[in-house]
C-alpha positions as CSV (number, residue, x, y, z in Angstrom):
1,M,-12.2,-1.0,57.2
2,D,-15.9,-0.9,57.2
3,S,-17.4,-1.0,60.7
4,R,-20.2,-3.4,59.6
5,L,-17.6,-5.9,58.4
6,L,-15.6,-5.6,61.7
7,C,-18.8,-6.0,63.7
8,S,-19.8,-9.1,61.7
9,F,-16.3,-10.5,62.2
10,Y,-16.7,-9.9,66.0
11,R,-20.1,-11.6,66.1
12,C,-19.0,-14.6,64.1
13,T,-15.7,-15.3,65.8
14,I,-15.1,-13.6,69.1
15,E,-18.7,-13.5,70.4
16,S,-19.3,-17.1,69.4
17,I,-16.1,-18.2,71.2
18,L,-17.1,-16.1,74.3
19,T,-20.6,-17.4,74.4
20,G,-20.4,-20.8,72.8
21,C,-22.8,-23.3,74.1
22,C,-21.5,-23.0,77.7
23,I,-22.3,-19.4,78.7
24,T,-25.4,-20.5,80.5
25,A,-23.4,-22.9,82.5
26,W,-20.3,-20.9,83.6
27,Y,-21.0,-17.2,83.4
28,S,-23.2,-16.9,86.5
29,S,-20.6,-18.6,88.7
30,C,-17.7,-16.5,87.4
31,T,-16.0,-14.2,89.8
32,A,-16.2,-10.4,89.4
33,L,-12.6,-10.4,88.2
34,N,-13.5,-12.9,85.4
35,H,-16.6,-10.8,84.5
36,K,-14.3,-7.7,84.2
37,A,-11.9,-9.6,82.0
38,L,-14.6,-10.8,79.7
39,Q,-16.1,-7.3,79.5
40,R,-12.7,-5.9,78.6
41,V,-12.7,-8.1,75.5
42,V,-16.1,-6.7,74.5
43,K,-14.9,-3.1,75.2
44,A,-11.8,-3.6,73.1
45,A,-14.0,-5.0,70.2
46,Q,-16.3,-1.9,70.6
47,H,-13.2,0.3,70.3
48,I,-12.0,-1.5,67.2
49,T,-15.4,-1.7,65.4
50,R,-16.5,1.7,66.5
51,T,-20.0,0.4,67.3
52,E,-22.0,-0.4,70.4
53,L,-21.9,-4.1,71.2
54,P,-24.0,-6.0,73.8
55,S,-22.3,-6.6,77.1
56,M,-21.5,-10.1,78.4
57,E,-24.3,-9.7,80.9
58,D,-26.8,-8.9,78.2
59,L,-25.6,-11.9,76.1
60,Y,-25.9,-14.1,79.2
61,T,-29.4,-13.1,80.0
62,Q,-30.5,-13.4,76.4
63,R,-29.1,-16.9,76.0
64,C,-30.3,-18.0,79.4
65,R,-33.9,-17.0,78.7
66,K,-33.8,-18.6,75.3
67,K,-32.5,-21.9,76.7
68,A,-35.0,-21.8,79.6
69,T,-37.8,-21.2,77.1
70,K,-36.7,-24.2,75.0
71,I,-36.8,-26.4,78.2
72,I,-40.3,-25.1,79.1
73,K,-41.6,-26.0,75.6
74,D,-40.1,-29.6,75.6
75,P,-41.8,-31.9,78.2
76,S,-39.3,-34.6,77.4
77,H,-36.3,-32.5,78.6
78,P,-34.8,-33.8,81.9
79,S,-35.1,-30.3,83.5
80,Y,-38.7,-29.7,82.4
81,K,-40.1,-30.6,85.9
82,L,-37.9,-28.0,87.6
83,F,-39.8,-25.2,85.8
84,C,-43.1,-25.5,87.6
85,L,-45.6,-22.6,87.7
86,L,-47.0,-21.1,90.8
87,P,-50.8,-21.3,91.2
88,S,-51.1,-17.8,89.7
89,G,-49.7,-19.2,86.4
90,R,-47.6,-16.1,85.8
91,R,-44.4,-16.9,87.8
92,F,-42.2,-20.0,88.2
93,R,-41.5,-21.6,91.6
94,S,-38.0,-20.7,92.8
95,I,-35.7,-23.5,93.8
96,R,-34.5,-23.1,97.4
97,A,-30.7,-23.0,97.5
98,R,-28.6,-23.3,100.6
99,T,-25.3,-22.7,98.9
100,T,-24.2,-20.0,96.5
101,R,-22.9,-22.7,94.2
102,L,-26.4,-24.0,93.6
103,R,-28.0,-20.5,93.7
104,D,-25.6,-19.4,90.9
105,S,-26.2,-22.5,88.7
106,F,-28.3,-22.4,85.6
107,I,-31.8,-23.5,86.8
108,P,-32.2,-21.0,89.7
109,Q,-30.7,-18.2,87.5
110,A,-33.0,-19.0,84.6
111,I,-36.1,-19.1,86.9
112,R,-35.1,-15.7,88.3
113,L,-34.7,-14.2,84.8
114,L,-38.0,-15.6,83.7
115,N,-39.8,-14.3,86.8
116,L,-38.2,-10.9,86.2
117,K,-39.7,-10.8,82.7
118,N,-43.0,-12.3,84.0
119,L,-42.8,-14.9,81.2
120,S,-45.5,-17.5,81.5
121,V,-45.8,-20.8,79.7
122,K,-48.4,-19.3,77.4
123,D,-45.9,-16.6,76.4
124,A,-43.2,-19.1,75.9
125,E,-45.2,-21.2,73.5
């Protein structure tokens, strides 16, 4: 079969099931064993399609940044106030987390990813 067709099938079915709308909620709190299992699915698809596919980590960071950017652009979003800029205007204020459960949740992870990219509100708009 044509590798483009197989790659398209992977993206339309398997990747959409793996990522769905919940990847931003559950991926960061998965165990290392779960991360390996998900990555095995991607590697098997790479072997079948004979193409390089993005890893689950790359998909997670991409989707997380996209979701966080949408929240920053929408002042009516309930989580909008959690993304507040530092006085420099270039980085977002990190949320202090005492537990790993909170630290691994969406908002702190999204803030860390945005700060790594040095994305400001001006860039997001």
